[in-house]
TITI-121964 format. One record per residue: residue number from 1; x, y, z of N, C-alpha, C in turn. Coordinates in steps of 0.1 Angstrom, whole numbers. Atoms other than C-alpha are relative to their C-alpha. Layout:
BEGIN
ATOM  nr   npx   npy   npz  capx  capy  capz   cpx   cpy   cpz
ATOM NUM     X     Y     Z     X     Y     Z     X     Y     Z
...
END
This chain:
BEGIN
ATOM  nr   npx   npy   npz  capx  capy  capz   cpx   cpy   cpz
ATOM   1    14     5    -1    70   132  -134     1   -12    10
ATOM   2     1    11   -10    61   109  -105    -6   -13    -6
ATOM   3     6    13     5    55    72  -114     1   -10    11
ATOM   4     1    10   -10    44    44   -91    -3   -13    -7
ATOM   5     2    13     7    47     7  -101     0   -10    11
ATOM   6     1    11   -10    34   -21   -79     4   -13    -5
ATOM   7    -4    14     4    46   -57   -79    -2    -9    12
ATOM   8     0     9   -11    44   -88   -58   -14    -7     2
ATOM   9    13     7    -1     7   -98   -62     1   -14    -5
ATOM  10     1    14     5    -4  -133   -69   -11    -8     7
ATOM  11    10     9    -6   -24  -163   -57     6    -7    12
ATOM  12    -5     6   -13   -20  -176   -21   -11    -6     7
ATOM  13    11     6    -8   -39  -199     2    -2     8    12
ATOM  14     3    -7   -12   -56  -185    32    10    -4    11
ATOM  15   -11     3   -11   -31  -182    61    14     3    -6
ATOM  16   -13    -3     5    -3  -175    37     4    14     0
ATOM  17    -5   -14     0    18  -144    31     4     4   -14
ATOM  18    -5    -7    12    27  -120     2     7    13     4
ATOM  19    -7   -13    -3    50   -91     1    -1     9   -13
ATOM  20     2    -9    11    39   -63   -22    11    11     1
ATOM  21   -10   -10     0    63   -36   -33    -5    11   -10
ATOM  22     3   -11     8    58    -1   -47    13     7    -3
ATOM  23   -12    -7     5    86    14   -68    -3    14    -4
ATOM  24     4   -14     3    85    52   -69    12     7    -7
ATOM  25   -10    -8     7   103    74   -93    -5    14    -1
ATOM  26     4   -15     0   104   112   -94     8     7    11
ATOM  27    -7    -9    -9   119   141   -76    -6     0    14
ATOM  28     4    -2   -14   118   143   -38   -11   -10     5
ATOM  29    10    10    -4    97   111   -34     0    -3    15
ATOM  30    -1     4   -14   110   105     0    -6     9    10
ATOM  31     6    -9   -10    93   135    16   -15    -1     1
ATOM  32    15     1     1    57   124     8    -4   -12     9
ATOM  33     7    12    -6    34   101    27    -3   -10   -11
ATOM  34     3    10    10    29    68     9   -11    -9     6
ATOM  35    11     8    -5    -2    47    12    -3   -12    -9
ATOM  36     6    12     7   -17    13     1   -15     0     1
ATOM  37    14     1     0   -53    10    -9    -3   -13    -8
ATOM  38     4    12     7   -73   -19   -23   -15     2    -5
ATOM  39    13     0     5  -104   -24   -44    -4   -14    -4
ATOM  40     5    13     3  -124   -56   -45   -11     2   -11
ATOM  41    10    -1    10  -149   -63   -74   -13     5     6
ATOM  42    13    -5    -4  -181   -42   -70     1     9    12
ATOM  43    -1    -8   -13  -167   -23   -40     9    13    -3
ATOM  44    -8   -12     1  -151    12   -35    14    -3     4
ATOM  45   -14     1    -5  -114    16   -31     0     4    14
ATOM  46    -1    -3   -14  -105    15     5    14     0     5
ATOM  47   -13    -2    -6   -76    25    27     5   -14     6
ATOM  48    -6    12    -6   -52    -3    38    10     4    10
ATOM  49   -11    -4    -9   -21    13    53     7    12    -6
ATOM  50    -8   -11     5     1    44    51    11     3    10
ATOM  51   -11    -4    -8    33    58    64     5    14    -3
ATOM  52    -6   -14     3    47    93    68    14    -2    -6
ATOM  53   -12     0     7    80   102    53    11    -9     7
ATOM  54   -11     7    -7   102    86    80    -4   -12     8
ATOM  55     6    12    -6    80    57    91    -3     2    15
ATOM  56     2    -2   -15    76    73   126   -15     0     2
ATOM  57    15    -1    -1    38    76   119    -6    -9   -10
ATOM  58     6    10     9    20    46   104   -15    -1     4
ATOM  59    14     2    -3   -17    39   101    -5   -12    -8
ATOM  60     6    12     6   -37     7    93   -15     0     1
ATOM  61    14     3    -1   -72    -2    85    -2   -11    11
ATOM  62     3    10   -11   -88   -22   114     0   -14    -5
ATOM  63     1    14     5   -93   -52    91    14    -6    -3
ATOM  64   -14     6     3   -55   -56    85    10     2    11
ATOM  65    -9    -3   -11   -41   -44   118     5   -13     6
ATOM  66    -6    12    -6   -17   -69   132     4   -11   -10
ATOM  67    -4    10    11   -14   -88    99     9     6   -11
ATOM  68    -8    -7    10     0   -62    75    10    10     6
ATOM  69   -10   -10    -5    31   -41    79     5     8   -12
ATOM  70    -5    -9    10    40   -11    58    14     5     4
ATOM  71   -13    -6    -3    76     2    55     4     7   -12
ATOM  72    -6    -7    12    98    22    31    15    -1     1
ATOM  73   -14     1     2   133    20    18     4    13    -8
ATOM  74    -3   -12     7   145    55    10    11    -2   -10
ATOM  75   -11     2     9   177    43    -6    -5    -6   -14
ATOM  76     5     6    12   157    22   -31   -13     6    -5
ATOM  77    13    -6     3   126    44   -32   -11   -10    -2
ATOM  78    11    10     1   103    15   -25    -8     1    13
ATOM  79    10     1   -11    73    10    -2    -5   -14     1
ATOM  80     6    14    -1    68   -26     8   -12    -1     9
ATOM  81    12     3    -8    36   -40    22     1   -15     3
ATOM  82     0    14    -4    41   -73    41   -13    -4     5
ATOM  83    13     5    -4     9   -92    43     0   -14     5
ATOM  84     0    14    -6     6  -122    66   -14    -4     4
ATOM  85    13     6    -4   -22  -145    76   -11     5    -9
ATOM  86    10    -5     9   -41  -136    45   -13    -7     0
ATOM  87    13     5    -1   -78  -141    44    -7     1   -14
ATOM  88     7    -2    13  -102  -146    14    -5    14    -2
ATOM  89     5   -13     1  -116  -112    21    10    11    -3
ATOM  90   -11   -10     4   -82   -96    14     2     0   -15
ATOM  91    -1     0    15   -87  -105   -23    -4    13    -6
ATOM  92     3   -13     6   -85   -73   -43    11     4    -9
ATOM  93   -11    -7     7   -64   -51   -66     6    10    10
ATOM  94    -7    -9   -10   -39   -33   -44     8    11    -7
ATOM  95    -6   -12     6   -28     2   -53     9     7    10
ATOM  96    -9    -9    -7     1    23   -41    -3    15    -4
ATOM  97     4   -14     3    -4    61   -38    10     9     7
ATOM  98    -9   -11    -5    16    93   -31   -10    11     5
ATOM  99     8   -11    -5     2   121    -9     1    13    -7
ATOM 100    -1   -14     7    -6   156   -22    10     8     8
ATOM 101    -8    -9    -9    11   172     8    13    -8     5
ATOM 102   -12     6    -6    45   166    24    -4    -9    12
ATOM 103     5    11    -9    44   135    46     3     2    15
ATOM 104    -2    -2   -15    42   148    82    -8   -11     7
ATOM 105     9    10    -7    15   122    90    -4   -10    -9
ATOM 106     5    11     8     0    90    78   -15     2    -4
ATOM 107    13    -3     5   -30   101    58    -8   -13    -3
ATOM 108     9    12     3   -60    77    55   -10     3   -11
ATOM 109    10    -3    10   -84    95    32     5     0   -14
ATOM 110    -4     2    14   -83    87    -5     3    14    -6
ATOM 111    -1   -14     6   -86   125   -12    14     6     3
ATOM 112   -13    -6    -4   -52   131     4    11    -5   -10
ATOM 113   -10     6     9   -35   112   -25    -2     5   -14
ATOM 114     2    -5    14   -28   125   -60     6    -8   -11
ATOM 115    -7     8    10    -7    99   -77    -2   -15     3
ATOM 116     4    14    -3   -16    62   -81     8    -9   -10
ATOM 117    -5    10     8     0    31   -95   -11    -7    -8
ATOM 118    10     7     8   -17     7  -119    -6   -12     7
ATOM 119     6    10    -8   -24   -19   -92     6   -14    -2
ATOM 120    -5    14     1   -14   -55   -85   -11    -9     6
ATOM 121    11     9    -4   -39   -84   -81     5    -9    11
ATOM 122    -2     9   -11   -40  -103   -48   -12    -9     1
ATOM 123    11    10    -1   -61  -135   -47     3   -10    11
ATOM 124    -1     9   -11   -66  -156   -16   -10   -11    -1
ATOM 125     9    12     1   -81  -191   -19    -2    -5    14
ATOM 126     3     5   -13   -99  -206    10     2   -15     1
END
């Protein structure tokens, strides 16, 4: 059974950095696309970043492009999300997700994912 566990969230001042990590367990995890999404209070869950299985194809939301970087470590089965120059509007619960299909491309739509972690809170003070 696939399990995703996020970590690394916390409180940071605007302009600061955080590094989230998603630890994945389960068979053949390395062949799937992995994504990060976030949900702020009162808002729908939104796409942040994703990577296909070999990091050759990555995708970012316009709001985080140039500030966030997604990667993956196949040896450790982790998917880090490096977040730099954080802004108050980045405050949200961040979720890691696994794609339904094999990871040939970096899916952006929430419907493309079938397994989710419990989330980690990111708070950015101004």
